[in-house]
C-alpha positions in Angstrom: 0.0 0.0 -0.1 1.1 3.6 -0.8 -0.2 6.9 0.0 -1.0 8.8 -3.2 -2.1 12.4 -3.9 -4.5 13.1 -6.7 -4.6 16.7 -8.0 -6.7 17.8 -10.9 -8.0 20.9 -12.8 -11.4 20.2 -14.3 -11.6 22.9 -17.0 -14.6 22.0 -19.3 -17.9 23.5 -18.2 -20.8 21.2 -18.8 -18.6 18.0 -19.0 -20.0 15.1 -17.1 -17.4 14.4 -14.4 -19.6 12.0 -12.4 -17.7 8.8 -13.6 -14.5 10.5 -12.5 -15.8 11.3 -9.0 -17.6 7.8 -8.7 -14.1 6.2 -9.4 -12.5 8.5 -6.7 -15.2 7.4 -4.3 -14.8 3.7 -5.1 -11.1 3.9 -4.4 -11.7 5.3 -1.0 -10.1 8.5 -1.8 -10.6 11.5 0.7 -10.9 15.1 -0.4 -8.1 17.1 1.2 -8.6 20.4 -0.6 -10.9 21.6 -3.4 -9.0 19.8 -6.2 -6.7 17.5 -4.0 -7.5 14.1 -2.8 -5.5 11.5 -1.1 -5.8 7.6 -1.0 -4.1 4.6 0.4 -3.9 2.0 -2.4 -1.9 -0.8 -3.8 -2.5 0.4 -7.3 0.6 2.0 -9.0 0.5 5.8 -9.7 1.0 5.3 -13.4 -1.9 2.9 -13.7 -4.3 4.8 -11.5 -3.5 7.9 -13.5 -4.2 6.2 -16.8 -7.5 4.8 -15.4 -8.8 8.2 -14.1 -7.5 10.0 -17.1 -9.9 8.2 -19.3 -12.7 9.8 -17.4 -11.6 13.4 -18.0 -11.5 15.8 -21.0 -8.0 15.1 -22.5 -7.9 18.3 -24.3 -8.6 20.8 -21.4 -8.3 18.9 -18.0 -5.1 18.3 -16.0 -4.3 15.4 -13.7 -1.5 14.5 -11.3 -1.2 11.2 -9.3 1.8 11.2 -7.1 3.2 9.0 -4.3 4.0 10.5 -0.9 6.8 9.3 1.2 4.9 8.5 4.5 8.1 7.8 6.3 8.6 11.7 6.5 6.4 13.8 8.9 4.3 16.7 7.4 1.8 19.2 8.6 -1.6 20.2 7.4 -3.6 23.1 8.3 -7.2 23.9 7.6 -7.6 20.8 5.3 -11.1 19.7 4.4 -10.1 16.3 5.8 -7.2 16.1 8.2 -4.6 13.9 6.5 -2.9 12.6 9.6 -5.7 10.7 11.3 -7.0 9.4 8.1 -4.0 8.1 6.3 -0.9 8.1 8.7 0.2 4.8 10.0 2.7 6.4 12.4 1.7 9.2 14.8 3.7 12.5 14.3 3.4 15.5 16.5 1.3 18.3 14.8 3.5 21.1 16.2 
């Protein structure tokens, strides 16, 4: 399992993005900010990116799927979902 960040720009007004968001929810991804999600998954970033990309407008939209090194501490402020309690395996001080 690895922790992946999924960031996107959805730039086509009127486009049906429901399949994209359904796939995100099926993954168990959690919204961290407006266009930033996180997920713990065994799926490789390049495979997941390709699968999600098929649900977007290839001419206008943007998508990034990137692994995060969970061995390093981080800090999140004012996130929609607090990342640490949702995804972290180790407890890091939030100082």
